[in-house]
Legacy VTK file of the C-alpha trace (Angstrom):
# vtk DataFile Version 3.0
C-alpha trace
ASCII
DATASET POLYDATA
POINTS 248 float
-16.615 1.896 12.873
-14.852 5.205 13.500
-16.195 8.404 12.021
-13.719 9.943 9.542
-11.397 12.567 10.994
-8.953 15.012 9.426
-5.308 14.852 10.492
-2.241 16.875 9.655
0.672 14.539 8.965
4.361 14.735 8.129
5.947 12.639 5.407
8.484 10.334 7.059
9.783 8.452 4.040
9.248 7.848 0.341
10.462 4.640 -1.269
10.457 3.838 -4.977
9.444 0.422 -6.346
10.166 0.410 -10.049
8.933 2.996 -12.558
6.672 5.613 -10.942
5.579 3.387 -8.055
6.068 4.552 -4.475
5.309 3.791 -0.854
4.910 6.775 1.467
4.906 6.713 5.263
3.286 9.485 7.293
3.485 10.506 10.939
0.121 12.016 11.941
0.131 15.000 14.282
-2.171 13.058 16.623
-3.105 9.415 16.989
-4.961 8.211 13.899
-8.492 6.864 14.344
-9.024 3.135 14.478
-9.460 1.563 11.066
-9.896 -1.946 9.718
-7.725 -3.796 7.229
-8.945 -2.915 3.745
-10.124 0.634 4.438
-8.805 3.744 2.708
-7.954 7.391 3.316
-8.117 10.699 1.477
-4.808 12.523 0.948
-4.405 16.165 -0.028
-1.065 17.818 -0.664
-2.636 21.305 -0.803
-3.169 23.751 2.052
-6.151 23.129 4.326
-7.599 25.314 7.090
-9.098 23.075 9.796
-11.005 26.036 11.229
-13.711 25.674 8.621
-11.839 25.741 5.367
-12.976 23.902 2.259
-11.384 20.467 1.879
-9.046 20.803 -1.121
-8.596 18.446 -4.053
-7.539 15.023 -2.858
-7.158 11.402 -3.907
-8.044 8.157 -2.158
-5.524 5.441 -1.297
-5.830 2.149 0.534
-4.191 2.145 3.942
-1.217 -0.208 3.748
-0.088 -0.016 7.391
-1.197 -2.308 10.185
-4.148 -1.150 12.316
-3.067 0.283 15.644
0.291 1.580 14.423
1.138 5.267 15.050
2.275 5.716 11.455
0.239 5.440 8.258
1.400 4.184 4.885
0.073 4.237 1.335
1.306 2.785 -1.943
0.594 4.436 -5.284
1.539 4.544 -8.940
1.673 7.706 -11.023
-1.501 7.598 -13.133
-2.328 11.230 -13.857
-1.802 14.884 -12.978
-2.391 14.633 -9.232
-0.243 11.564 -8.609
2.473 13.192 -10.731
2.318 16.165 -8.356
2.648 13.742 -5.457
5.735 12.155 -6.979
7.268 15.583 -7.578
6.480 17.127 -4.192
6.213 14.441 -1.511
9.489 14.146 0.378
10.468 13.675 4.039
9.372 16.633 6.138
6.530 17.700 3.846
3.219 18.349 5.643
-0.018 16.983 4.206
-3.566 16.364 5.371
-5.266 12.995 5.664
-8.917 12.100 6.157
-9.847 8.610 7.335
-11.131 5.909 7.613
-13.485 5.013 4.768
-14.609 1.880 2.951
-16.075 -1.595 3.335
-13.443 -3.717 1.553
-12.853 -5.531 4.823
-12.058 -9.243 4.732
-12.738 -9.977 8.398
-16.299 -8.619 8.304
-17.138 -9.987 4.844
-16.645 -13.720 5.423
-18.340 -16.441 7.431
-16.523 -18.535 10.058
-14.290 -21.048 8.328
-14.915 -19.620 4.847
-11.787 -19.645 2.678
-10.335 -16.483 1.150
-8.789 -15.781 -2.257
-7.084 -12.400 -2.629
-6.271 -11.172 -6.135
-3.964 -8.161 -6.393
-2.735 -6.336 -9.470
0.241 -4.028 -8.889
-0.393 -1.521 -6.103
-3.711 -3.299 -5.573
-1.802 -5.324 -2.990
-1.975 -2.403 -0.525
-5.432 -3.044 1.048
-4.366 -6.622 1.781
-1.178 -5.706 3.657
-2.911 -4.795 6.944
-4.728 -8.129 6.768
-1.383 -9.930 6.418
-0.116 -8.108 9.510
-3.213 -9.294 11.353
-2.623 -12.901 10.316
0.875 -12.759 11.777
-0.151 -10.953 14.942
-2.957 -13.391 15.712
-1.423 -16.535 14.170
-4.797 -17.220 12.509
-5.015 -20.607 10.795
-8.770 -21.149 10.826
-9.144 -20.988 7.042
-7.183 -21.315 3.810
-5.956 -17.943 2.575
-4.548 -17.655 -0.946
-2.878 -14.687 -2.567
-2.489 -14.196 -6.317
-0.306 -11.143 -6.908
0.622 -9.816 -10.338
3.330 -7.242 -11.088
4.826 -5.937 -14.328
8.499 -6.174 -13.306
10.483 -7.827 -10.522
11.424 -4.460 -9.028
7.742 -3.640 -8.457
7.218 -6.351 -5.844
5.859 -4.839 -2.626
5.983 -6.297 0.894
8.093 -9.318 -0.079
9.226 -9.902 3.503
5.674 -9.718 4.892
4.363 -12.146 2.273
7.239 -14.525 2.953
6.644 -14.451 6.712
2.946 -15.272 6.279
3.670 -18.097 3.839
6.484 -19.527 5.951
4.203 -19.595 9.004
1.550 -21.507 7.045
-0.893 -18.612 7.280
-1.157 -18.009 3.546
-0.433 -19.610 0.180
1.141 -17.135 -2.242
1.469 -17.145 -6.028
3.349 -14.303 -7.718
3.198 -13.488 -11.429
5.632 -11.214 -13.287
4.271 -9.980 -16.596
7.213 -8.525 -18.515
10.217 -10.592 -17.458
11.317 -13.867 -15.936
10.602 -13.958 -12.200
13.712 -13.222 -10.143
12.209 -12.362 -6.789
14.694 -14.121 -4.465
11.908 -15.759 -2.509
11.796 -19.286 -1.091
10.483 -22.147 -3.196
7.245 -22.480 -1.220
6.104 -19.227 -2.860
5.097 -19.932 -6.442
6.621 -17.656 -9.064
5.506 -17.622 -12.699
5.867 -15.464 -15.784
2.811 -13.838 -17.315
-0.361 -12.102 -16.244
-2.881 -13.081 -13.626
-5.423 -15.432 -15.195
-8.819 -15.363 -13.506
-9.857 -18.647 -15.129
-6.778 -20.346 -13.681
-7.448 -18.785 -10.282
-11.059 -19.979 -10.332
-10.046 -23.500 -11.368
-7.450 -23.713 -8.604
-10.060 -22.632 -6.057
-12.289 -25.663 -6.662
-10.926 -27.419 -3.558
-11.665 -24.507 -1.215
-14.568 -24.103 1.178
-17.054 -21.672 -0.410
-14.241 -19.229 -1.242
-14.756 -15.482 -1.119
-12.813 -13.632 -3.818
-11.361 -10.197 -3.015
-10.134 -8.271 -6.081
-7.970 -5.137 -5.990
-6.058 -3.500 -8.818
-6.585 -1.469 -11.975
-10.291 -0.782 -12.712
-10.221 -2.730 -15.995
-8.818 -5.789 -14.220
-11.375 -5.566 -11.435
-14.266 -5.379 -13.910
-12.990 -8.215 -16.088
-12.265 -10.526 -13.156
-15.575 -9.782 -11.456
-17.482 -10.539 -14.673
-15.526 -13.759 -15.237
-16.252 -15.022 -11.732
-19.933 -14.156 -12.090
-20.094 -16.049 -15.386
-18.392 -19.000 -13.683
-21.247 -19.171 -11.187
-19.696 -17.457 -8.163
-22.434 -15.707 -6.180
-22.269 -11.907 -5.874
-21.907 -12.267 -2.094
-18.583 -14.029 -2.643
-17.094 -11.428 -5.017
-15.693 -8.394 -3.215
-14.061 -5.529 -5.092
-12.099 -2.492 -3.930
-14.505 0.304 -4.887
-13.360 3.256 -2.722
-16.897 4.324 -1.902
LINES 1 249
248 0 1 2 3 4 5 6 7 8 9 10 11 12 13 14 15 16 17 18 19 20 21 22 23 24 25 26 27 28 29 30 31 32 33 34 35 36 37 38 39 40 41 42 43 44 45 46 47 48 49 50 51 52 53 54 55 56 57 58 59 60 61 62 63 64 65 66 67 68 69 70 71 72 73 74 75 76 77 78 79 80 81 82 83 84 85 86 87 88 89 90 91 92 93 94 95 96 97 98 99 100 101 102 103 104 105 106 107 108 109 110 111 112 113 114 115 116 117 118 119 120 121 122 123 124 125 126 127 128 129 130 131 132 133 134 135 136 137 138 139 140 141 142 143 144 145 146 147 148 149 150 151 152 153 154 155 156 157 158 159 160 161 162 163 164 165 166 167 168 169 170 171 172 173 174 175 176 177 178 179 180 181 182 183 184 185 186 187 188 189 190 191 192 193 194 195 196 197 198 199 200 201 202 203 204 205 206 207 208 209 210 211 212 213 214 215 216 217 218 219 220 221 222 223 224 225 226 227 228 229 230 231 232 233 234 235 236 237 238 239 240 241 242 243 244 245 246 247
């Protein structure tokens, strides 16, 4: 695994997905280090002196772009002071600093051959799974069942609809989308399940009974991660088969 490096990068684009939710693409000044699907980066929007300066305040974000691409992407929601600053100041042309890669929330290295995968994403928690989806398409991997359960608050907050559709259409993934606050109107084909309401971990566990020793990967708000992890543990899922996005 690559050692983390610091890179100056330029903001290429900022796209809004519903209230205070954004995707940001960056063009690093030099080629980014190799990373694996599920890893994360540190982002600072403050000045940094690479000649020995102190690394300024930063936040961590899952890398949402495909490994090997020259550009990097993150997805975030405004949750506090720093992300509010990001929303106010990040625009095309702005220079920032990135530090990457970090983390062990890596599906490919966390599962056994043939073991099935259940990915559970709440809101922007979908972002660490997106590079994995790109890998499925690139390699046409069909050696296991892969299921996605993705919950959003509103239809406008759906991320990566085209990527999810491509994976599902190719038979690489089964996808279920849940919209909490309104009737689903996602304009997706019928082979992608769409339901109203919140993600239900008990439903997800019950629907996984036909899978081969499934490994559960959970990413989303901290309260959701904790509740879902506890529920799976109480249902008898071994700790080795419960993976959470911890950013450590």
